[in-house]
Residue, then its C-alpha position, 0 to 999 in steps of 0.5 A: m500499499k502506497t503512503t504519503g507521509k502519514t496518509s495512505l492513498p486509499k484514505l486520501a481517495r476516501d477523503l475526496s469521496r466524502i467531499l464529492e458526496q457532499e457535493v452530489q448532495a448539494g447538487k441534488r438540493l440545487l436541482a430540486n430548488a430550480r425545479a421548484m422555481t420552474e413551478a413557481i414561475t409557471r404559477n406566478d408565485t412571486a413570494r415563492m420565487e423569492t424564497l426559492g431564490s434565497e434558498g438557492d443562494a444558500i446552497m450555492t454558498q455551501q457548494t462554494l465551500i465544499g468546492l474549496r475543500r474538494e480543491e484541497a483534497v484533490l491537490a492532497l491526492a495528486a501530491g500522494l500520487g506523485y504529481v507535481v502541481e505548481d498551478p492549482q488550476r493545472v491539476p490532472p483530471l480526476s479520471e486520470m488520477a483515479m486510474r492510479l488508485p486501488l480499484p474500489e476507490t477508482r470505482r467510487l470516484l468515477q461513479l461520483r464524478q459521473q453523478i456530478l456531471e449528470l447533476q450539472r447537465l440537468l441543472e443547466e437544462t433546468q436553468a435554461r428552461n427557467r431563463a426562457l420562462l422568465e424572458n417570455a414573462l418579461a416580454c409579455v409584461h413589456f408588450s402589455i405596458d406598451l399596449i397600455t401606454q399607447s392606448a392611454l396616451k392616445p388623444a381624445a377623439y370623441g366630441t371633437n373635431p377629428n381633423t384637430v390634434g389635441a394633447p393626449t389625455f392619460y386615462i389611467d387612474q394613477k392612485c394605483 
């Protein structure tokens, strides 16, 4: 069994696995949040959308912290495998490092990697759908405002000579 100082490779791999499992759980919560947001958007439930937005922000903050721990664990595993990493942005891919580990750890890390990639794909699809729904709603609002403004600012034509141009009259109650 290969060891790095006091820490064995299987232990480094298990540490990384635990962190990746936390990342998967956070990703699942974020996906559930995004799907709930889709439902809130379609129901025009703005209060729920606001709540979900706050919850999503909290999950993203948690995911950022998990990401920092994951980076540390990946760097430790890379060092344990003998990689010289001068730039933390140039760490060998997990799929490459996993192949140099004992088989059980390799399987677990690659399985977690696949789950994370699938969650990312589903999250991107859901967020694209939400973005399209919100953009469509915004376009409807702009259309409605333009339509109301055009009709509200038309000159009064009844009871006057249609050949004269008068100042537009704003017919919308401004108390609302």
